[in-house]
C-alpha positions in Angstrom: -33.5 -66.9 59.7 -31.8 -70.0 58.3 -32.8 -73.3 60.0 -35.2 -71.4 62.4 -38.6 -72.3 61.0 -40.0 -69.1 62.5 -41.5 -66.3 60.5 -41.2 -62.9 62.1 -42.5 -59.5 61.0 -41.0 -56.0 61.6 -43.5 -53.2 61.1 -42.4 -49.5 60.9 -45.3 -47.0 61.4 -43.4 -43.9 60.5 -41.7 -42.5 57.4 -38.6 -44.3 56.2 -35.4 -43.4 58.1 -32.4 -42.8 55.8 -29.1 -43.9 57.3 -26.0 -42.5 55.7 -23.8 -45.1 57.4 -25.5 -47.8 59.7 -24.3 -47.8 63.3 -25.2 -51.3 64.2 -24.1 -51.2 67.8 -26.2 -48.1 68.7 -29.2 -48.8 66.6 -32.6 -49.6 68.0 -34.3 -52.9 67.0 -35.3 -52.8 63.4 -34.5 -53.9 59.8 -32.0 -52.5 57.4 -32.6 -52.4 53.6 -29.7 -51.0 51.6 -28.8 -50.8 47.9 -25.8 -52.1 46.0 -24.3 -48.7 45.0 -23.6 -45.9 47.5 -23.5 -43.2 44.9 -26.8 -44.1 43.1 -30.3 -42.7 43.6 -31.3 -45.5 46.1 -31.0 -44.8 49.8 -30.0 -46.9 52.8 -33.2 -47.4 54.8 -33.9 -48.4 58.3 -37.3 -49.7 59.3 -37.6 -49.2 63.1 -39.5 -52.1 64.7 -42.5 -50.1 66.1 -44.2 -53.4 66.0 -42.8 -57.0 66.0 -44.8 -60.1 65.3 -43.7 -63.7 65.8 -45.9 -66.1 63.8 -44.9 -69.1 65.8 -46.1 -67.7 69.1 -48.7 -65.3 67.7 -47.3 -62.6 69.9 -47.5 -59.0 68.7 -45.2 -56.7 70.7 -44.7 -53.0 70.5 -41.8 -50.6 71.1 -42.3 -48.6 74.3 -43.0 -45.4 72.5 -45.6 -46.9 70.2 -49.1 -45.5 71.1 -51.5 -48.1 72.5 -54.2 -47.0 70.0 -51.9 -47.8 67.1 -51.2 -51.3 68.4 -55.0 -51.9 68.9 -55.7 -50.7 65.3 -53.0 -53.0 64.0 -54.4 -56.0 65.8 -57.8 -55.3 64.3 -56.2 -55.0 60.8 -54.5 -58.4 61.3 -57.9 -60.0 62.0 -59.6 -58.5 59.0 -59.7 -60.2 55.6 -56.2 -59.5 54.1 -55.9 -57.6 50.8 -53.5 -59.2 48.3 -51.5 -56.1 47.3 -48.0 -54.7 47.7 -46.0 -51.5 47.3 -44.7 -50.7 43.8 -41.5 -48.7 43.1 -41.8 -45.5 41.2 -42.5 -46.0 37.4 -39.2 -46.2 35.5 -38.6 -45.5 31.8 -39.2 -48.3 29.3 -36.8 -51.0 30.5 -35.0 -53.3 28.1 -33.8 -56.5 29.7 -30.3 -57.7 28.9 -30.2 -60.5 26.3 -27.6 -63.2 26.1 -25.5 -61.5 23.3 -25.2 -58.3 25.4 -24.3 -60.1 28.6 -21.7 -62.4 27.0 -20.3 -59.3 25.2 -19.8 -57.6 28.5 -18.1 -60.7 29.9 -15.7 -60.8 26.9 -14.9 -57.1 27.6 -14.3 -57.9 31.3 -12.0 -60.8 30.5 -9.9 -58.5 28.2 -9.7 -55.9 31.0 -8.7 -58.5 33.6 -6.0 -60.0 31.3 -4.8 -56.4 30.7 -4.2 -56.0 34.4 -7.0 -53.5 35.0 -8.5 -55.7 37.7 -8.5 -59.3 39.0 -12.2 -60.1 39.0 -15.5 -58.4 38.3 -19.1 -59.6 39.0 -21.5 -59.0 36.1 -25.2 -59.4 36.6 -28.4 -59.1 34.6 -32.2 -58.9 35.2 -35.2 -60.3 33.4 -38.9 -59.6 33.7 -41.3 -62.6 34.4 -45.1 -62.3 34.3 -46.6 -62.8 37.7 -48.9 -65.9 37.8 -52.6 -65.5 38.3 -53.3 -65.6 42.1 -49.8 -64.7 43.1 -49.5 -63.7 46.7 -46.3 -62.3 48.3 -47.2 -63.8 51.7 -47.9 -67.2 50.2 -44.6 -66.9 48.2 -42.8 -66.1 51.5 -44.2 -69.3 53.0 -43.2 -71.3 49.9 -39.6 -69.9 50.1 -39.4 -70.8 53.8 -40.4 -74.4 52.9 -38.2 -74.6 49.8 -35.1 -73.0 51.1 -34.9 -73.6 54.9 -31.1 -73.0 55.0 -31.4 -69.5 53.5 -32.3 -66.1 54.9 -35.8 -65.7 53.5 -37.3 -62.2 53.3 -40.2 -60.1 52.1 -39.7 -56.3 52.2 -42.4 -53.9 51.2 -41.8 -50.1 51.6 -44.0 -47.3 50.3 -42.3 -45.4 47.5 -39.5 -48.0 47.3 -41.2 -51.2 46.3 -41.4 -54.8 47.2 -38.6 -57.3 47.2 -38.3 -60.9 48.2 -35.6 -63.5 48.2 -33.7 -66.4 49.7 -30.1 -65.4 50.3 -27.4 -67.9 51.2 -24.7 -65.2 52.0 -24.1 -63.6 55.4 -22.5 -60.2 55.2 -22.0 -59.4 58.9 -23.7 -61.0 61.9 -23.4 -60.8 65.7 -25.5 -63.3 67.5 -27.0 -63.3 71.0 -23.7 -65.0 72.2 -21.8 -61.9 71.0 -20.0 -63.9 68.2 -19.2 -62.0 65.0 -19.6 -63.9 61.8 -18.9 -63.3 58.1 -18.4 -65.6 55.1 -16.5 -65.8 51.9 -19.0 -67.4 49.4 -18.2 -67.8 45.8 -18.0 -70.5 43.1 -21.2 -72.0 41.7 -22.3 -75.3 40.2 -25.7 -76.9 39.9 -26.7 -79.3 42.7 -28.3 -82.5 41.4 -31.2 -83.9 43.5 -29.9 -86.0 46.3 -26.3 -85.2 45.5 -23.9 -85.2 48.4 -21.4 -82.3 48.9 -18.7 -85.0 49.3 -18.9 -85.7 45.6 -18.5 -82.1 44.5 -15.6 -81.4 42.1 -14.5 -77.8 41.5 -12.7 -76.2 38.6 -9.6 -74.0 39.1 -11.7 -71.0 38.1 -14.2 -71.4 41.0 -11.4 -72.3 43.5 -9.5 -69.1 42.6 -12.7 -67.0 42.6 -13.5 -68.1 46.1 -9.9 -67.6 47.3 -10.2 -63.9 46.1 -13.2 -63.4 48.3 -11.4 -65.0 51.2 -8.4 -62.7 50.7 -10.7 -59.7 50.7 -12.2 -60.6 54.1 -8.7 -61.2 55.5 -7.6 -57.8 54.1 -10.5 -56.1 55.9 -9.5 -57.8 59.2 -5.9 -56.7 58.6 -7.1 -53.1 58.0 -8.7 -53.2 61.5 -5.7 -54.9 63.0 -7.9 -57.9 63.9 -5.9 -61.0 64.5 -8.0 -63.1 66.9 -10.5 -64.9 64.5 -11.2 -68.4 63.5 -11.4 -69.5 59.9 -13.2 -72.7 58.7 -13.2 -73.7 55.1 -13.4 -73.6 52.2 -16.1 -76.3 52.1 -18.9 -77.1 49.8 -22.5 -76.0 50.8 -25.8 -76.5 49.1 -28.1 -73.4 48.6 -31.3 -74.4 46.9 -30.5 -75.8 43.5 -26.8 -74.7 43.6 -23.5 -75.6 45.3 -21.0 -73.0 46.5 -17.6 -72.9 48.2 -17.8 -71.2 51.6 -15.3 -70.2 54.3 -16.6 -69.0 57.7 -14.8 -66.4 59.8 -15.8 -65.8 63.4 -14.7 -63.5 66.3 -15.8 -64.0 69.9 -16.5 -60.5 71.1 -16.7 -61.6 74.7 -12.9 -62.3 74.5 -11.9 -59.7 71.9 -12.4 -56.0 72.9 -13.7 -54.6 69.6 -17.3 -53.3 70.2 -17.7 -51.7 66.7 -16.4 -54.6 64.7 -19.7 -55.3 62.9 -20.2 -51.7 61.8 -16.5 -51.3 60.8 -16.5 -54.6 58.8 -19.8 -53.7 57.1 -18.2 -50.5 55.9 -15.1 -52.3 54.6 -16.9 -55.3 53.1 -19.8 -53.8 51.2 -20.0 -54.3 48.2 -18.0 -57.5 48.7 -15.8 -59.0 46.0 -18.5 -61.7 45.7 -20.9 -59.1 44.2 -18.5 -56.4 42.9 -15.0 -57.6 42.2 -11.3 -56.9 43.0 -9.9 -54.4 43.4 -13.2 -52.8 44.4 -12.9 -49.4 42.7 -12.0 -50.4 39.1 -14.5 -53.4 39.3 -17.3 -51.1 40.5 -16.5 -48.6 37.7 -16.6 -51.3 35.1 -20.0 -52.5 36.4 -21.5 -49.0 36.3 -20.2 -48.5 32.8 -20.9 -51.9 31.2 -23.7 -53.7 33.0 -26.5 -51.8 31.3 -29.1 -51.6 34.1 -29.7 -50.3 37.6 -29.1 -53.0 40.3 -31.1 -51.0 42.8 -31.4 -53.1 45.9 -30.1 -56.3 44.2 -26.7 -57.3 45.7 -27.2 -54.7 48.5 -27.8 -55.9 52.0 -30.7 -56.4 54.4 -31.6 -58.0 57.7 -32.6 -57.5 61.3 -30.6 -55.3 63.6 -30.4 -55.7 67.4 -33.3 -58.3 67.6 -33.4 -60.8 70.4 -31.2 -63.0 68.3 -28.8 -60.3 67.4 -27.9 -58.5 64.2 -27.9 -60.5 61.0 -27.2 -58.8 57.6 -27.3 -60.8 54.4 -26.4 -59.9 50.8 -29.6 -59.5 48.8 -29.1 -62.4 46.4 -31.5 -64.9 44.8 -34.1 -62.3 44.8 -36.8 -60.5 42.8 -38.6 -57.2 42.8 -42.4 -57.3 42.5 -44.1 -54.9 40.1 -47.8 -54.7 39.5 -47.9 -57.6 37.0 -44.3 -58.6 36.7 -41.4 -59.9 38.8 -37.9 -58.7 38.0 -35.4 -61.5 38.6 -31.7 -60.8 39.2 -28.5 -62.9 39.0 -24.8 -62.4 38.5 -21.6 -64.3 37.9 -18.0 -63.7 38.9 -15.7 -63.1 35.9 -12.0 -63.9 36.1 -9.3 -64.4 33.4 -10.4 -68.0 33.0 -14.1 -67.3 32.5 -16.1 -68.7 29.6 -18.9 -66.2 28.5 -21.5 -69.0 27.7 -20.8 -70.7 31.0 -21.3 -67.4 32.9 -24.6 -66.9 31.1 -25.7 -70.4 32.1 -24.7 -69.7 35.7 -27.1 -66.7 35.8 -29.8 -68.9 34.4 -29.2 -71.5 37.2 -29.3 -68.7 39.9 -32.6 -67.3 38.5 -34.2 -70.8 39.0 -34.3 -70.1 42.8 -37.1 -67.5 42.3 -38.6 -69.2 39.3 -39.3 -72.3 41.4 -41.4 -70.1 43.7 -43.3 -68.4 40.9 -44.0 -71.9 39.4 -45.9 -72.9 42.6 -48.8 -70.5 41.7 
């Protein structure tokens, strides 16, 4: 978790549980891992915490129904010499990664559609394959991410038949902490952060300000759909996430004072995919992405995180991430396109965002 300094592990000992629509309030303790697109081939998965490990305390705890023999066997496995391997997704057809000309061409097409009134904004993304360095270790990479990006939600997820993903996300989707405070954010607008630069010196263009305002309006529209009026709003303000700056507005609801027990599940259903990773209005933006992006996002820009842990439920958008194959890492990044977008600047923004994971790979 951001600013915690504690690494935790959630281990599921049974087949993946597919969840058509997550019920956060009634769920047992575990971890959600969900894709970008609902209608695609990838499923929403829930990893029940049959075992939970806290690296800081060294305590391995088990769910009440987990057999004692299984816990004992797992302890023995932890003490054995670790194998440096990870789960790989099912082999795909020969994949062609999107080049600059293809991406900027899609951006031009998106700008034309926006100016024609078909939508207000769309988020276009791309992927690229990078050779894994010799001696690469996912566990060591997780430790490096935790050191490099202490303010991010840092994760490593490895599931048989699904694959292995890791990332350092700056964006909360929905969260309810141990104090029963609901939290979501509007995060958009991007510029490089120079070393040692203060957020007080950040200057934003009209394009980024309007892009962030669109995400804000989408959160407020979701509150309105639920007739939620008792919330606090702080921002927009500039935050630093790794090598980048963003504009962020925080929205909170104190569920001890507001009688809305299903707020997290209801907002999750309304928000995902957010306008920060999809666009506005959602339906035409999503259709444009599926028709023009040229690749399968899979779990990139989906959501993930712990559910009903001792610190609550904390779901993050799966950004600044990569998928691990046998010898390659697939890196992902996107950019929000509006009527004022410049195709070359949007390409450069995706390059900046991919540096988050490239900095980790460069450590090996």
